[in-house]
C-alpha positions as CSV (number, residue, x, y, z in Angstrom):
1,X,0.2,0.0,0.0
2,X,3.0,2.4,0.8
3,X,4.7,2.2,-2.9
4,X,1.2,3.4,-4.5
5,X,0.8,6.2,-2.3
6,X,4.7,7.4,-2.9
7,X,4.3,6.9,-6.8
8,X,0.8,9.1,-6.5
9,X,2.7,12.0,-4.9
10,X,5.8,11.6,-7.4
11,X,3.1,12.2,-10.0
12,X,1.0,15.1,-8.3
13,X,4.0,17.1,-6.8
14,X,5.2,17.8,-10.7
15,X,1.7,18.7,-11.7
16,X,1.5,21.1,-9.2
17,X,5.1,22.4,-10.1
18,X,4.2,22.5,-13.7
19,X,0.6,24.6,-13.0
20,X,2.9,27.1,-10.9
21,X,5.5,28.1,-13.5
22,X,2.6,28.0,-15.7
23,X,0.8,30.8,-14.1
24,X,3.9,32.3,-12.9
25,X,5.0,32.8,-16.7
26,X,4.8,35.7,-18.7
27,X,3.4,34.0,-22.2
28,X,0.0,35.1,-23.3
29,X,-1.5,31.8,-22.9
30,X,-0.6,31.8,-19.1
31,X,-1.9,35.8,-19.3
32,X,-4.9,34.9,-20.5
33,X,-5.7,32.2,-18.4
34,X,-4.9,34.3,-15.0
35,X,-7.0,37.2,-16.5
36,X,-10.0,34.6,-17.0
37,X,-9.4,33.1,-13.5
38,X,-9.5,37.1,-12.0
39,X,-12.6,37.6,-13.8
40,X,-14.4,34.6,-12.4
41,X,-13.1,35.8,-9.0
42,X,-14.7,39.3,-9.5
43,X,-17.6,38.2,-11.0
44,X,-18.1,35.9,-7.9
45,X,-17.2,39.1,-5.4
46,X,-19.8,41.3,-7.0
47,X,-22.5,39.1,-7.4
48,X,-21.9,38.5,-3.3
49,X,-21.9,42.5,-3.2
50,X,-25.0,42.7,-5.2
51,X,-26.7,40.0,-3.4
52,X,-25.7,42.3,0.2
53,X,-27.2,45.1,-1.3
54,X,-30.3,44.1,-2.5
55,X,-31.1,42.2,0.7
56,X,-30.3,45.2,3.3
57,X,-31.6,47.8,1.3
58,X,-34.8,46.1,-0.3
59,X,-35.9,47.0,-3.9
60,X,-36.3,51.1,-3.5
61,X,-32.8,51.3,-1.5
62,X,-31.0,49.1,-4.0
63,X,-32.4,51.4,-7.1
64,X,-31.3,54.6,-5.2
65,X,-28.0,53.1,-4.6
66,X,-27.6,52.1,-8.2
67,X,-28.7,55.7,-9.3
68,X,-26.1,57.1,-6.9
69,X,-23.1,55.0,-8.4
70,X,-24.1,54.4,-11.8
71,X,-23.3,57.5,-13.6
72,X,-20.1,58.3,-12.7
73,X,-18.6,55.1,-13.9
74,X,-21.2,55.4,-17.1
75,X,-19.7,58.8,-18.4
76,X,-16.0,57.8,-17.3
77,X,-16.3,55.1,-19.8
78,X,-18.6,56.8,-22.6
79,X,-16.4,59.9,-23.0
80,X,-13.0,58.3,-22.8
81,X,-12.6,59.7,-26.7
82,X,-11.1,56.1,-27.5
83,X,-7.7,57.2,-25.8
84,X,-6.8,54.1,-24.3
85,X,-6.9,52.2,-27.4
86,X,-5.0,54.6,-29.1
87,X,-2.3,54.6,-26.5
88,X,-2.1,50.7,-26.6
89,X,-1.9,50.9,-30.6
90,X,0.6,53.9,-30.5
91,X,3.0,52.7,-28.2
92,X,2.7,48.9,-29.6
93,X,4.5,50.7,-32.9
94,X,6.6,53.3,-31.1
95,X,8.0,52.0,-27.6
96,X,10.5,54.9,-27.8
97,X,7.6,57.4,-27.3
98,X,5.9,55.6,-24.5
99,X,6.8,58.7,-22.0
100,X,5.9,61.2,-24.5
101,X,2.3,59.5,-25.3
102,X,1.8,58.2,-22.0
103,X,2.1,62.4,-20.1
104,X,-0.6,63.4,-23.4
105,X,-2.9,60.9,-23.0
106,X,-3.1,62.1,-19.3
107,X,-3.7,65.3,-20.1
108,X,-6.3,64.5,-22.6
109,X,-7.9,62.0,-20.1
110,X,-8.4,65.0,-17.6
111,X,-9.9,67.0,-20.2
112,X,-12.3,64.5,-21.4
113,X,-13.0,63.5,-17.2
114,X,-13.8,67.0,-16.4
115,X,-15.7,67.4,-19.7
116,X,-18.0,64.2,-18.6
117,X,-18.0,65.2,-15.3
118,X,-19.7,68.7,-16.3
119,X,-22.4,66.9,-18.5
120,X,-23.0,64.9,-15.5
121,X,-23.7,67.6,-12.8
122,X,-25.9,69.4,-15.5
123,X,-28.2,66.7,-17.2
124,X,-28.4,64.3,-13.7
125,X,-31.2,66.9,-12.1
126,X,-33.1,65.7,-15.4
127,X,-31.8,62.0,-15.7
128,X,-32.9,61.7,-12.1
129,X,-36.1,63.5,-11.8
130,X,-37.9,60.7,-10.6
131,X,-35.4,60.2,-7.4
132,X,-35.0,62.4,-4.4
133,X,-32.9,65.5,-4.1
134,X,-30.5,63.5,-1.6
135,X,-29.7,60.7,-4.6
136,X,-29.5,63.4,-7.3
137,X,-27.1,65.5,-5.0
138,X,-24.7,62.7,-4.1
139,X,-25.0,61.5,-7.8
140,X,-23.6,65.0,-8.8
141,X,-20.6,64.8,-5.9
142,X,-19.4,61.7,-7.6
143,X,-18.7,63.2,-10.7
144,X,-15.5,64.5,-9.2
145,X,-14.2,60.8,-9.4
146,X,-14.8,60.5,-13.0
147,X,-11.5,61.9,-14.2
148,X,-9.8,59.1,-12.0
149,X,-11.7,56.5,-13.7
150,X,-10.6,58.0,-16.7
151,X,-6.8,57.6,-15.8
152,X,-7.5,54.0,-14.5
153,X,-9.0,53.1,-18.4
154,X,-5.6,54.7,-19.8
155,X,-3.3,53.4,-16.8
156,X,-5.0,49.9,-17.7
157,X,-4.0,50.2,-21.5
158,X,-0.6,50.8,-20.4
159,X,-0.4,48.1,-18.6
160,X,-1.3,46.0,-21.2
161,X,1.2,46.9,-23.2
162,X,4.3,46.5,-20.8
163,X,2.5,43.0,-19.8
164,X,1.9,43.8,-16.3
165,X,-1.1,41.7,-15.9
166,X,-0.3,40.7,-12.5
167,X,-0.5,44.4,-11.6
168,X,-3.3,44.6,-14.1
169,X,-5.3,41.8,-12.1
170,X,-4.6,42.5,-8.8
171,X,-6.0,46.0,-8.9
172,X,-9.1,44.6,-10.7
173,X,-9.7,42.4,-7.6
174,X,-8.9,44.7,-4.6
175,X,-11.3,47.0,-5.6
176,X,-14.5,44.8,-5.4
177,X,-12.6,42.8,-2.4
178,X,-12.7,46.3,-0.5
179,X,-16.2,47.0,-1.1
180,X,-17.1,43.6,-0.1
181,X,-15.4,44.2,3.3
182,X,-16.9,47.5,3.6
183,X,-19.9,46.3,3.3
184,X,-19.6,43.9,5.8
185,X,-18.6,46.6,8.5
186,X,-21.6,48.5,7.5
187,X,-23.8,45.6,8.2
188,X,-22.1,44.4,11.1
189,X,-22.5,48.1,12.5
190,X,-26.2,48.3,11.6
191,X,-25.4,51.5,9.1
192,X,-26.7,49.9,5.7
193,X,-28.3,52.5,3.7
194,X,-28.0,53.7,0.0
195,X,-25.6,56.8,0.7
196,X,-23.5,54.2,3.3
197,X,-23.5,51.5,0.6
198,X,-22.6,53.9,-2.4
199,X,-19.7,55.4,-0.7
200,X,-18.5,51.5,-0.2
201,X,-18.7,51.1,-4.2
202,X,-16.8,54.2,-4.8
203,X,-14.1,55.2,-2.1
204,X,-11.9,52.2,-2.8
205,X,-11.0,52.7,-6.0
206,X,-9.8,56.1,-5.1
207,X,-6.3,55.2,-3.6
208,X,-5.6,52.7,-6.1
209,X,-6.4,55.0,-8.7
210,X,-3.6,57.6,-7.9
211,X,-1.3,55.3,-6.5
212,X,-1.4,53.5,-10.0
213,X,-0.8,56.8,-11.8
214,X,2.0,57.9,-9.5
215,X,4.0,54.2,-10.2
216,X,3.5,54.9,-13.9
217,X,4.4,58.3,-13.8
218,X,7.3,57.3,-12.0
219,X,8.3,55.0,-14.4
220,X,7.8,57.1,-17.7
221,X,8.5,61.0,-15.9
222,X,6.6,63.1,-17.4
223,X,7.5,64.2,-21.2
224,X,6.4,67.1,-22.8
225,X,8.2,67.2,-26.0
226,X,6.7,66.6,-29.2
227,X,3.2,67.3,-26.6
228,X,1.4,68.3,-30.4
229,X,2.4,65.3,-32.6
230,X,1.5,62.9,-29.7
231,X,-1.8,64.6,-29.1
232,X,-2.4,64.3,-32.7
233,X,-1.6,60.7,-33.2
234,X,-3.7,59.6,-30.5
235,X,-6.9,61.7,-31.2
236,X,-6.4,60.6,-35.2
237,X,-6.8,56.8,-33.7
238,X,-8.7,57.4,-30.7
239,X,-11.7,59.0,-32.8
240,X,-11.5,56.1,-34.8
241,X,-12.2,53.7,-32.1
242,X,-14.2,56.5,-29.8
243,X,-17.5,55.2,-31.5
244,X,-17.0,51.4,-30.9
245,X,-15.7,52.5,-27.1
246,X,-19.1,54.5,-27.0
247,X,-21.9,52.3,-28.5
248,X,-19.8,49.3,-26.8
249,X,-20.9,50.9,-23.3
250,X,-24.4,51.8,-24.5
251,X,-24.9,48.4,-26.1
252,X,-24.2,46.5,-22.7
253,X,-27.2,48.6,-21.2
254,X,-29.6,49.1,-24.4
255,X,-31.8,45.9,-24.2
256,X,-32.5,46.8,-20.3
257,X,-33.1,50.3,-21.1
258,X,-35.4,49.5,-24.2
259,X,-37.5,47.1,-22.4
260,X,-38.3,49.0,-19.3
261,X,-41.6,49.7,-21.0
262,X,-42.3,47.1,-22.6
263,X,-42.3,44.3,-20.1
264,X,-44.3,44.5,-16.5
265,X,-42.1,44.5,-13.2
266,X,-42.4,40.9,-12.9
267,X,-41.2,40.2,-16.2
268,X,-38.3,42.4,-16.3
269,X,-36.9,40.6,-13.0
270,X,-36.8,37.9,-14.9
271,X,-35.0,39.3,-17.8
272,X,-32.6,41.0,-15.3
273,X,-31.5,37.7,-13.7
274,X,-31.5,35.8,-17.2
275,X,-28.9,38.8,-18.5
276,X,-26.9,39.2,-15.5
277,X,-26.3,34.9,-15.0
278,X,-25.6,34.8,-18.7
279,X,-22.9,37.3,-19.0
280,X,-20.7,34.6,-16.7
281,X,-19.7,33.6,-20.4
282,X,-17.9,37.0,-20.8
283,X,-15.4,35.8,-18.9
284,X,-13.8,34.4,-22.0
285,X,-14.0,36.8,-24.4
286,X,-12.8,39.6,-22.4
287,X,-10.2,38.0,-21.1
288,X,-8.9,37.1,-24.5
289,X,-9.3,40.4,-25.7
290,X,-7.0,42.2,-22.7
291,X,-4.2,39.8,-24.4
292,X,-4.9,39.8,-27.7
293,X,-5.1,43.6,-28.8
294,X,-1.6,44.6,-28.0
295,X,-0.1,41.6,-28.8
296,X,-1.6,41.6,-32.5
297,X,-0.8,45.4,-33.3
298,X,3.0,44.4,-33.1
299,X,2.2,41.7,-36.4
300,X,1.8,41.7,-39.9
301,X,-1.8,41.5,-41.4
302,X,-1.3,37.8,-42.2
303,X,0.2,36.8,-39.2
304,X,-2.1,39.1,-36.9
305,X,-5.5,37.7,-39.0
306,X,-4.0,33.9,-38.1
307,X,-3.3,34.5,-34.8
308,X,-7.2,36.4,-34.0
309,X,-9.2,33.4,-35.8
310,X,-6.8,30.6,-34.0
311,X,-7.7,32.7,-30.9
312,X,-11.7,32.3,-31.6
313,X,-11.7,29.3,-33.1
314,X,-10.5,27.7,-29.2
315,X,-11.8,30.5,-26.9
316,X,-15.4,30.6,-28.9
317,X,-15.1,26.9,-28.6
318,X,-14.6,26.9,-25.1
319,X,-17.6,29.4,-24.4
320,X,-19.8,27.4,-26.6
321,X,-18.7,24.0,-24.3
322,X,-19.4,26.1,-21.1
323,X,-22.6,27.1,-22.5
324,X,-24.1,23.8,-22.9
325,X,-23.3,22.9,-19.4
326,X,-24.6,25.5,-18.3
327,X,-27.7,25.2,-20.0
328,X,-28.0,21.6,-18.2
329,X,-27.7,22.8,-15.1
330,X,-29.7,25.7,-15.5
331,X,-33.1,24.5,-13.9
332,X,-31.4,23.3,-10.8
333,X,-29.2,26.5,-10.2
334,X,-32.6,29.1,-10.5
335,X,-34.3,26.6,-8.3
336,X,-31.7,27.0,-5.5
337,X,-30.6,30.0,-5.8
338,X,-33.9,31.9,-7.1
339,X,-37.0,30.0,-6.4
340,X,-38.9,27.9,-8.5
341,X,-40.5,30.9,-10.1
342,X,-37.5,32.2,-11.9
343,X,-37.9,28.7,-14.2
344,X,-39.8,30.9,-16.4
345,X,-36.5,32.8,-17.3
346,X,-35.0,29.5,-18.3
347,X,-36.1,29.9,-22.3
348,X,-34.4,33.5,-22.8
349,X,-31.6,32.6,-20.4
350,X,-30.7,29.8,-23.0
351,X,-30.9,32.1,-25.9
352,X,-29.0,35.0,-24.2
353,X,-26.0,32.5,-23.0
354,X,-25.9,32.0,-27.0
355,X,-25.7,35.5,-27.7
356,X,-22.9,36.3,-25.3
357,X,-21.0,33.5,-26.5
358,X,-21.4,34.4,-30.1
359,X,-20.7,38.5,-29.1
360,X,-18.3,37.7,-27.7
361,X,-16.3,35.9,-30.6
362,X,-17.3,38.6,-32.6
363,X,-15.6,41.2,-30.5
364,X,-12.3,38.8,-30.4
365,X,-12.4,38.9,-34.2
366,X,-12.9,42.7,-34.1
367,X,-9.4,42.9,-32.5
368,X,-8.1,42.3,-36.0
369,X,-9.0,45.5,-37.5
370,X,-8.0,47.5,-33.8
371,X,-4.5,45.9,-34.4
372,X,-4.3,46.8,-38.1
373,X,-5.4,50.4,-37.7
374,X,-8.9,50.0,-38.7
375,X,-10.8,50.9,-35.8
376,X,-14.1,52.6,-37.7
377,X,-14.9,49.0,-38.8
378,X,-15.7,48.0,-35.0
379,X,-17.3,51.2,-34.5
380,X,-19.7,50.7,-37.8
381,X,-19.8,46.8,-36.2
382,X,-21.5,48.2,-32.9
383,X,-23.6,50.4,-34.5
384,X,-25.2,48.0,-37.0
385,X,-25.9,46.0,-33.8
386,X,-27.3,49.0,-32.2
387,X,-29.5,49.8,-35.0
388,X,-30.8,46.6,-35.8
389,X,-31.6,45.5,-31.8
390,X,-33.7,48.6,-30.9
391,X,-36.1,48.3,-33.8
392,X,-36.3,44.1,-32.9
393,X,-37.1,44.6,-29.4
394,X,-39.8,47.1,-30.2
395,X,-41.3,44.5,-32.7
396,X,-40.8,41.0,-30.6
397,X,-41.2,41.8,-26.9
398,X,-44.9,42.6,-27.6
399,X,-45.8,39.7,-29.4
400,X,-43.6,37.2,-27.4
401,X,-42.9,38.6,-24.3
402,X,-39.3,37.5,-23.0
403,X,-38.4,35.4,-25.5
404,X,-38.8,37.8,-27.9
405,X,-36.1,39.8,-26.1
406,X,-33.9,36.7,-26.2
407,X,-34.7,36.3,-30.4
408,X,-34.1,39.9,-31.0
409,X,-30.7,40.1,-29.3
410,X,-29.5,36.5,-30.8
411,X,-30.3,37.9,-34.7
412,X,-28.8,41.0,-34.0
413,X,-25.5,39.5,-32.9
414,X,-25.5,36.9,-36.0
415,X,-25.6,40.4,-38.3
416,X,-22.7,41.7,-36.5
417,X,-21.1,38.1,-36.7
418,X,-21.4,38.3,-40.6
419,X,-21.0,41.7,-41.0
420,X,-17.3,41.0,-39.5
421,X,-16.7,38.3,-41.9
422,X,-17.2,40.2,-44.9
423,X,-15.0,42.9,-43.4
424,X,-12.4,40.4,-43.1
425,X,-12.8,39.3,-46.9
426,X,-13.4,42.5,-48.4
427,X,-11.9,45.7,-46.4
428,X,-8.6,43.4,-45.6
429,X,-8.8,41.3,-49.1
430,X,-8.3,38.2,-47.3
431,X,-10.0,34.9,-47.3
432,X,-12.1,34.1,-44.0
433,X,-10.0,31.6,-42.3
434,X,-12.0,28.3,-40.8
435,X,-14.4,29.2,-38.2
436,X,-14.4,25.6,-36.6
437,X,-11.5,24.5,-34.2
438,X,-8.8,22.4,-36.3
439,X,-6.4,19.9,-35.4
440,X,-3.8,22.2,-36.0
441,X,-5.0,24.5,-33.3
442,X,-5.4,21.5,-30.9
443,X,-1.7,20.9,-31.6
444,X,-0.5,24.6,-31.6
445,X,-2.4,24.4,-27.7
446,X,-0.8,21.1,-27.1
447,X,3.0,22.7,-28.3
448,X,2.4,25.6,-25.7
449,X,1.5,23.8,-23.0
450,X,4.4,21.3,-23.6
451,X,6.8,24.2,-24.4
452,X,6.0,25.6,-20.6
453,X,6.8,21.9,-19.5
454,X,9.9,21.9,-21.1
455,X,10.9,25.0,-19.7
456,X,10.1,24.0,-16.1
457,X,12.1,20.4,-16.3
458,X,14.8,22.4,-17.8
459,X,15.2,24.5,-14.4
460,X,14.8,21.8,-12.3
461,X,17.2,20.5,-10.0
462,X,18.8,17.3,-10.6
463,X,18.8,14.8,-7.8
């Protein structure tokens, strides 16, 4: 009995050693997997904070808290002017100009953030006219944080270019962890309210955003030379990709915005649960995009497209397999966590899972155009999605209810997927590579993993 146990330990230890070295490496695959793992952890923490605020504040309090924090985040992400994408593209192409480009990007971010804050202060009383004066006033004061939120997007772009995925993931993880910790303290102290929970969501990010900006300025130093040339390079690419950023942010919420007036409150609640759970699958595409865009930006056209399609095939296959498994266990999950009454959302949930998987794959393919300096194609792609989904929701939801919303979302993403493939053929003037995972993809994946294993064996001490 002793020998098999030692044999088992002998086999397990190298496995753990390999996993440790793999996750500690700086390769693209390891970075993608680590980013995905962190995304899943963050998703779990966000679900916990959402459950706590909903349970202790109730529907009305939760709505007030959402109104207090939503607009600063929405406006910050909506008025980036495409600066983060422009920074990734230009620094990858011209690494020696990184200091000048980063300094100029910060000044541009400060101006964009101030503009967004001004818009918020002036328009929030109109947008939130159904809420109390206290809610509106808090939301206006939260606009002070908008420039910092814009800085965070610029800093994220720089960390991606530098390959600092450890710092990038750590920051993403620490902010919601601090929010969760503050909520637990508020619950223990009996001080849960819309205002205190809104502060718990907003304030933890401030020291992290400021500290990271100071750290990166220390690495790059402040460089004012050729500021106008840097501005011109950033704004030229940025405005081309800005429509993509803006419409991507709007499209994230557009379905819920439109169907508010089309569904009964109970149906709207079912849809909200379905869409939030379906977006779990987003972790595959978002994690891939974070690593893929900077990597592909430094490649020739043929190599960038080949890499993008290979990553698309592998990532989308994994996402679809995960969706299939989730579909099978969904009836039990809905009953266990939400109750039997939420089973009505199963039909639309399954359609939304497919929509999210295909949408993620479409955005992965779009990175080829971003990397090749054609962001306007991606902007048009997002615009088509918005133009198609709004009328389809208005037509299908009154007729078929929840399931109509699912069909509208799925039809829209299929059109966007077809559009991106047509642009590969006619804008990039290339044959469309295979969309199905191939044996070569599996071999490439195997070789990549094997390379890490071989590197681990080479550095292991003898004896």
